[in-house]
SEKOLNU-843809 format. One record per residue (C-alpha): residue number from 0; residue in three letters; x, y, z. Coordinates in steps of 0.1 Angstrom, whole numbers. Example, Ala and Ser with C-alpha at 12.3 -4.5 7.8 and 13.67 -1.06 7.14 Angstrom:
BEGIN
<rec num="0" residuo="ALA" xx="123" yy="-45" zz="78"/>
<rec num="1" residuo="SER" xx="137" yy="-11" zz="71"/>
//
This chain:
BEGIN
<rec num="0" residuo="MET" xx="-48" yy="77" zz="103"/>
<rec num="1" residuo="ASN" xx="-65" yy="87" zz="69"/>
<rec num="2" residuo="TYR" xx="-65" yy="49" zz="61"/>
<rec num="3" residuo="CYS" xx="-86" yy="43" zz="92"/>
<rec num="4" residuo="VAL" xx="-108" yy="72" zz="87"/>
<rec num="5" residuo="LYS" xx="-116" yy="61" zz="51"/>
<rec num="6" residuo="ALA" xx="-124" yy="27" zz="64"/>
<rec num="7" residuo="LEU" xx="-148" yy="41" zz="88"/>
<rec num="8" residuo="LEU" xx="-163" yy="62" zz="62"/>
<rec num="9" residuo="ASP" xx="-167" yy="32" zz="39"/>
<rec num="10" residuo="GLN" xx="-183" yy="12" zz="68"/>
<rec num="11" residuo="GLY" xx="-208" yy="41" zz="70"/>
<rec num="12" residuo="TRP" xx="-199" yy="45" zz="108"/>
<rec num="13" residuo="ILE" xx="-190" yy="82" zz="103"/>
<rec num="14" residuo="LYS" xx="-201" yy="108" zz="79"/>
<rec num="15" residuo="VAL" xx="-180" yy="137" zz="72"/>
<rec num="16" residuo="THR" xx="-192" yy="152" zz="39"/>
<rec num="17" residuo="ASN" xx="-228" yy="148" zz="46"/>
<rec num="18" residuo="PHE" xx="-226" yy="163" zz="80"/>
<rec num="19" residuo="THR" xx="-204" yy="194" zz="69"/>
<rec num="20" residuo="ASN" xx="-227" yy="201" zz="38"/>
<rec num="21" residuo="SER" xx="-259" yy="196" zz="57"/>
<rec num="22" residuo="SER" xx="-279" yy="227" zz="70"/>
<rec num="23" residuo="ASN" xx="-297" yy="204" zz="94"/>
<rec num="24" residuo="LYS" xx="-269" yy="192" zz="118"/>
<rec num="25" residuo="ARG" xx="-294" yy="176" zz="143"/>
<rec num="26" residuo="ALA" xx="-304" yy="151" zz="117"/>
<rec num="27" residuo="TYR" xx="-271" yy="134" zz="124"/>
<rec num="28" residuo="ALA" xx="-274" yy="134" zz="163"/>
<rec num="29" residuo="TYR" xx="-285" yy="104" zz="182"/>
<rec num="30" residuo="LEU" xx="-282" yy="93" zz="218"/>
<rec num="31" residuo="LEU" xx="-267" yy="61" zz="230"/>
<rec num="32" residuo="THR" xx="-270" yy="45" zz="264"/>
<rec num="33" residuo="ALA" xx="-240" yy="39" zz="285"/>
<rec num="34" residuo="SER" xx="-239" yy="3" zz="274"/>
<rec num="35" residuo="GLY" xx="-245" yy="13" zz="239"/>
<rec num="36" residuo="ILE" xx="-215" yy="36" zz="240"/>
<rec num="37" residuo="ASP" xx="-195" yy="10" zz="254"/>
<rec num="38" residuo="ALA" xx="-205" yy="-15" zz="228"/>
<rec num="39" residuo="LYS" xx="-198" yy="10" zz="200"/>
<rec num="40" residuo="ALA" xx="-164" yy="17" zz="215"/>
<rec num="41" residuo="ARG" xx="-154" yy="-20" zz="217"/>
<rec num="42" residuo="ILE" xx="-166" yy="-26" zz="180"/>
<rec num="43" residuo="THR" xx="-148" yy="6" zz="169"/>
<rec num="44" residuo="ALA" xx="-116" yy="-5" zz="187"/>
<rec num="45" residuo="ARG" xx="-116" yy="-39" zz="172"/>
<rec num="46" residuo="PHE" xx="-123" yy="-24" zz="137"/>
<rec num="47" residuo="LEU" xx="-95" yy="1" zz="140"/>
<rec num="48" residuo="LYS" xx="-70" yy="-25" zz="153"/>
<rec num="49" residuo="ARG" xx="-79" yy="-48" zz="124"/>
<rec num="50" residuo="LYS" xx="-73" yy="-18" zz="100"/>
<rec num="51" residuo="ILE" xx="-41" yy="-9" zz="117"/>
<rec num="52" residuo="ASP" xx="-29" yy="-45" zz="115"/>
<rec num="53" residuo="GLU" xx="-38" yy="-46" zz="78"/>
<rec num="54" residuo="TYR" xx="-18" yy="-14" zz="72"/>
<rec num="55" residuo="GLU" xx="11" yy="-26" zz="90"/>
<rec num="56" residuo="ALA" xx="10" yy="-57" zz="70"/>
<rec num="57" residuo="LEU" xx="8" yy="-38" zz="38"/>
<rec num="58" residuo="LYS" xx="37" yy="-17" zz="49"/>
<rec num="59" residuo="GLN" xx="59" yy="-49" zz="55"/>
<rec num="60" residuo="GLU" xx="48" yy="-65" zz="22"/>
<rec num="61" residuo="ILE" xx="59" yy="-32" zz="4"/>
<rec num="62" residuo="ALA" xx="92" yy="-33" zz="23"/>
<rec num="63" residuo="CYS" xx="98" yy="-68" zz="11"/>
<rec num="64" residuo="LEU" xx="89" yy="-61" zz="-26"/>
<rec num="65" residuo="LYS" xx="111" yy="-31" zz="-25"/>
<rec num="66" residuo="ALA" xx="140" yy="-53" zz="-11"/>
<rec num="67" residuo="GLU" xx="133" yy="-79" zz="-39"/>
<rec num="68" residuo="VAL" xx="135" yy="-52" zz="-66"/>
<rec num="69" residuo="GLY" xx="167" yy="-38" zz="-51"/>
<rec num="70" residuo="ALA" xx="182" yy="-73" zz="-52"/>
<rec num="71" residuo="VAL" xx="172" yy="-79" zz="-89"/>
<rec num="72" residuo="GLN" xx="185" yy="-45" zz="-98"/>
<rec num="73" residuo="ALA" xx="218" yy="-52" zz="-81"/>
<rec num="74" residuo="ASP" xx="220" yy="-85" zz="-99"/>
<rec num="75" residuo="PHE" xx="212" yy="-70" zz="-132"/>
<rec num="76" residuo="THR" xx="239" yy="-42" zz="-126"/>
<rec num="77" residuo="GLU" xx="264" yy="-68" zz="-116"/>
<rec num="78" residuo="LEU" xx="257" yy="-89" zz="-148"/>
<rec num="79" residuo="ASN" xx="258" yy="-58" zz="-169"/>
<rec num="80" residuo="GLN" xx="293" yy="-48" zz="-155"/>
<rec num="81" residuo="GLN" xx="306" yy="-83" zz="-162"/>
<rec num="82" residuo="ARG" xx="295" yy="-83" zz="-199"/>
<rec num="83" residuo="VAL" xx="323" yy="-77" zz="-223"/>
<rec num="84" residuo="GLY" xx="301" yy="-58" zz="-249"/>
<rec num="85" residuo="PRO" xx="267" yy="-55" zz="-265"/>
<rec num="86" residuo="ILE" xx="252" yy="-87" zz="-273"/>
<rec num="87" residuo="GLY" xx="238" yy="-89" zz="-308"/>
<rec num="88" residuo="LEU" xx="210" yy="-112" zz="-320"/>
<rec num="89" residuo="THR" xx="235" yy="-140" zz="-328"/>
<rec num="90" residuo="GLY" xx="246" yy="-141" zz="-293"/>
<rec num="91" residuo="MET" xx="281" yy="-127" zz="-301"/>
<rec num="92" residuo="SER" xx="295" yy="-94" zz="-292"/>
<rec num="93" residuo="ALA" xx="302" yy="-68" zz="-318"/>
<rec num="94" residuo="ASP" xx="340" yy="-75" zz="-316"/>
<rec num="95" residuo="GLN" xx="334" yy="-112" zz="-321"/>
<rec num="96" residuo="ARG" xx="313" yy="-104" zz="-352"/>
<rec num="97" residuo="HIS" xx="340" yy="-82" zz="-367"/>
<rec num="98" residuo="ASP" xx="368" yy="-109" zz="-360"/>
<rec num="99" residuo="ASP" xx="350" yy="-133" zz="-382"/>
<rec num="100" residuo="ARG" xx="352" yy="-112" zz="-414"/>
//
């Protein structure tokens, strides 16, 4: 929910720090008609739904990226385990370089 609250703050639809730091709390009060409240509620609901959808999409993308990283790490580990010895700059293992002497 902090993600949604921050988005509301960024839009300027809510003011948290200004309100709590203000000595004049009435400066932030305003009246809405019933239809105004309804309109604000619908706008806010659409906004929050969009932000929640974005958040869910980001979570899914992060999960996919983590899976990709895990697969690459598994491949690297498997290749590392199959390797006979350290590979030098010449492309030969240390044992192969010693055998040529």
